[in-house]
C-alpha positions in Angstrom: -54.4 -73.1 -152.7 -54.6 -73.8 -156.5 -55.3 -71.5 -158.4 -56.9 -71.6 -162.1 -54.1 -72.6 -164.0 -53.8 -75.4 -161.9 -50.8 -74.4 -160.1 -50.6 -75.0 -156.3 -49.9 -72.7 -153.3 -48.5 -75.2 -150.4 -49.4 -73.8 -147.3 -47.2 -75.4 -144.6 -47.8 -72.5 -142.0 -48.9 -69.0 -141.7 -48.1 -67.2 -145.1 -48.5 -64.0 -146.1 -50.1 -63.2 -149.9 -50.0 -60.4 -152.7 -47.8 -59.3 -155.2 -44.7 -58.9 -153.2 -45.5 -59.1 -149.5 -43.3 -57.7 -146.7 -43.1 -59.7 -143.4 -43.8 -57.4 -140.2 -42.6 -58.3 -137.0 -46.5 -58.6 -136.1 -46.2 -62.1 -138.6 -43.7 -63.9 -136.1 -42.2 -66.7 -138.7 -44.6 -66.7 -141.7 -43.8 -67.6 -145.0 -43.9 -64.7 -147.9 -45.5 -65.9 -151.0 -45.4 -63.6 -154.2 -48.4 -63.9 -156.5 -48.8 -62.9 -160.4 -51.7 -60.5 -161.0 -51.1 -58.9 -164.2 -54.2 -56.7 -163.3 -52.3 -55.2 -161.1 -55.4 -55.1 -158.2 -53.9 -57.0 -155.6 -52.1 -55.3 -153.0 -48.1 -55.6 -152.6 -49.5 -57.3 -148.9 -52.6 -58.2 -149.4 -53.9 -61.2 -147.3 -53.0 -63.6 -144.3 -53.2 -67.1 -143.8 -53.3 -68.2 -140.3 -54.1 -71.6 -138.4 -55.5 -72.5 -135.2 -57.0 -74.6 -133.0 -60.3 -74.7 -135.8 -58.1 -74.9 -138.7 -57.2 -72.6 -141.5 -58.6 -68.8 -141.9 -57.6 -66.0 -143.4 -57.4 -62.4 -142.8 -57.3 -59.4 -145.2 -54.6 -57.1 -144.4 -56.3 -53.4 -145.6 -56.1 -54.2 -149.0 -57.7 -51.7 -151.5 -59.9 -54.2 -153.2 -60.4 -56.8 -150.4 -60.9 -60.2 -150.1 -63.5 -62.4 -151.6 -64.5 -65.7 -150.7 -67.1 -67.7 -151.7 -67.7 -71.4 -149.2 -69.6 -74.1 -151.3 -73.0 -73.3 -150.9 -72.4 -69.4 -149.6 -73.1 -65.9 -151.0 -69.7 -64.3 -151.7 -68.1 -62.5 -148.8 -65.8 -59.5 -149.1 -63.2 -59.2 -146.3 -61.8 -56.1 -145.5 -59.2 -56.0 -142.2 -61.2 -58.8 -141.3 -60.9 -62.8 -141.3 -63.1 -65.5 -142.2 -62.6 -69.6 -141.8 -61.2 -71.1 -144.9 -63.3 -74.5 -145.6 -62.8 -77.2 -148.4 -63.6 -75.6 -151.9 -63.7 -71.8 -150.7 -63.5 -69.7 -153.7 -60.4 -66.9 -152.8 -59.7 -64.0 -154.9 -57.2 -61.4 -154.2 -57.2 -58.9 -156.8 -57.0 -60.4 -159.9 -56.2 -63.8 -158.9 -58.5 -66.9 -158.2 -57.6 -69.7 -156.3 -59.5 -72.7 -154.6 -58.9 -73.8 -151.6 -58.4 -77.5 -150.7 -58.2 -80.1 -147.2 -55.2 -79.5 -145.3 -53.2 -82.2 -145.2 
């Protein structure tokens, strides 16, 4: 995931995203990655990125403002306690933080 300032959040495996994400038993061996959100509209533990045989996906974890996704050539989709596939070029918004999903290497 590449933030608008050019910084990258490398996804090495299952990853929790939020202002200050807290790992729980159901997240297994996930990595917790905190993101700076000056607007404070991102939840503490906001979203989960997972991987399966079909590739990466993202799930909103019941955040207050949902997780917004805009895949190339589609309208914005708002996830609320649900998941969706991530394809290269998808714009992901968690609260006030926007990032672009790039190809898995």
